Residue frames as qw, qx, qy, qz and C-alpha x, y, z in Angstrom:
[[0.042, 0.007, 0.878, 0.477, -0.66, 8.08, 12.45],
 [0.127, 0.538, 0.814, -0.179, -4.32, 8.21, 13.44],
 [0.157, 0.710, 0.133, -0.673, -4.63, 11.74, 12.03],
 [0.085, -0.229, 0.703, 0.668, -3.87, 10.54, 8.48],
 [0.676, 0.338, 0.073, -0.651, -6.56, 10.33, 5.81],
 [0.930, 0.321, -0.158, -0.082, -4.78, 7.72, 3.69],
 [0.646, -0.542, 0.477, 0.249, -1.69, 5.58, 4.06],
 [0.562, 0.715, -0.352, -0.221, 0.76, 5.68, 1.16],
 [0.805, -0.268, 0.510, 0.140, 2.67, 2.55, 0.23],
 [0.568, 0.758, -0.265, -0.180, 4.87, 3.46, -2.75],
 [0.712, -0.372, 0.561, 0.198, 7.18, 0.58, -3.59],
 [0.292, 0.559, -0.624, -0.461, 9.42, -0.21, -6.54],
 [0.960, 0.112, 0.055, -0.251, 8.58, -3.44, -8.35],
 [0.421, 0.586, -0.682, 0.122, 11.82, -5.29, -7.61],
 [0.722, -0.097, -0.671, 0.137, 13.01, -8.31, -5.62],
 [0.220, 0.083, -0.550, 0.801, 13.98, -6.18, -2.59],
 [0.408, -0.114, 0.114, -0.898, 10.53, -4.57, -2.33],
 [0.760, -0.100, -0.496, -0.408, 8.75, -7.88, -2.91],
 [0.650, -0.070, -0.684, 0.324, 10.57, -9.32, 0.10],
 [0.026, -0.303, 0.372, -0.877, 9.74, -6.44, 2.46],
 [0.074, -0.378, -0.845, 0.372, 7.41, -6.89, 5.38],
 [0.091, -0.602, -0.474, -0.636, 3.98, -5.24, 4.98],
 [0.354, -0.410, -0.594, 0.594, 4.20, -3.80, 8.54],
 [0.028, 0.128, -0.009, -0.991, 3.48, -0.25, 7.35],
 [0.428, -0.212, -0.570, -0.669, 0.28, -1.43, 5.64],
 [0.509, -0.388, -0.755, 0.140, -0.71, -3.37, 8.76],
 [0.223, -0.298, -0.397, 0.839, -0.22, -0.26, 10.91],
 [0.231, -0.023, -0.253, -0.939, -2.39, 1.81, 8.56],
 [0.527, -0.281, -0.685, -0.418, -5.15, -0.81, 8.61],
 [0.434, -0.333, -0.712, 0.441, -4.99, -1.15, 12.40],
 [0.040, -0.306, -0.251, 0.918, -5.80, 2.58, 12.61],
 [0.417, 0.645, 0.602, -0.217, -8.65, 2.26, 10.10],
 [0.113, 0.725, -0.277, -0.621, -6.73, 4.13, 7.39],
 [0.866, 0.455, 0.203, -0.038, -7.17, 2.97, 3.78],
 [0.539, -0.427, 0.486, 0.539, -3.96, 2.16, 1.91],
 [0.614, 0.773, -0.008, -0.159, -3.02, 3.54, -1.50],
 [0.212, -0.710, 0.628, 0.237, -0.03, 1.97, -3.14],
 [0.529, 0.388, -0.716, -0.241, 1.73, -0.73, -5.08],
 [0.784, -0.273, 0.398, -0.390, 0.33, -4.02, -3.87],
 [0.820, 0.317, -0.476, -0.024, 2.60, -7.01, -4.33],
 [0.330, 0.315, -0.758, 0.467, 4.76, -9.28, -2.24],
 [0.188, -0.222, -0.824, 0.487, 3.68, -9.57, 1.39],
 [0.252, 0.205, 0.197, -0.925, 1.27, -6.65, 1.08],
 [0.495, 0.033, -0.570, -0.655, -0.81, -8.59, -1.46],
 [0.373, -0.180, -0.902, 0.123, -1.67, -11.10, 1.24],
 [0.123, -0.463, -0.637, 0.603, -3.45, -8.53, 3.44],
 [0.182, 0.407, -0.023, -0.895, -4.59, -5.77, 1.07],
 [0.272, 0.393, 0.839, 0.259, -7.67, -6.07, -1.14],
 [0.021, 0.477, 0.423, 0.770, -10.28, -3.92, -2.89],
 [0.441, -0.751, -0.474, -0.125, -12.13, -3.36, 0.40],
 [0.556, -0.751, -0.083, 0.346, -9.23, -1.82, 2.33],
 [0.410, -0.467, 0.360, 0.695, -6.90, -0.40, -0.32],
 [0.585, 0.776, 0.032, -0.234, -6.50, 1.17, -3.74],
 [0.802, -0.084, 0.377, 0.456, -3.93, -0.51, -5.94],
 [0.244, 0.886, -0.235, -0.318, -1.58, 1.70, -7.93],
 [0.922, 0.070, 0.330, 0.190, 0.17, -0.30, -10.63],
 [0.649, 0.421, 0.169, 0.610, 2.24, 2.23, -12.56],
 [0.312, -0.210, -0.106, 0.921, 3.98, 5.60, -12.36],
 [0.133, -0.311, -0.437, -0.833, 1.19, 7.04, -14.52],
 [0.493, -0.603, -0.602, -0.175, -1.43, 6.02, -11.94],
 [0.491, -0.445, -0.357, 0.659, 0.54, 7.77, -9.19],
 [0.159, -0.142, 0.119, 0.970, 0.47, 10.97, -11.24],
 [0.114, -0.478, -0.688, -0.535, -3.16, 10.75, -12.46],
 [0.212, -0.260, 0.226, -0.915, -5.54, 13.36, -10.98]]
């Protein structure tokens, strides 16, 4: 994991995803890797503008 440049956190905006543990995001941050992904549910409690880039729509995932 330490060889990664960014950590991807693509989640669907549904009840199941909102209830998931943000362990993957925590692992990325523990290695000093910035997170790019959908930030809601448990992940919204630990991710912010200083350690992540929020992606809010399918269009943003596809934008260059």
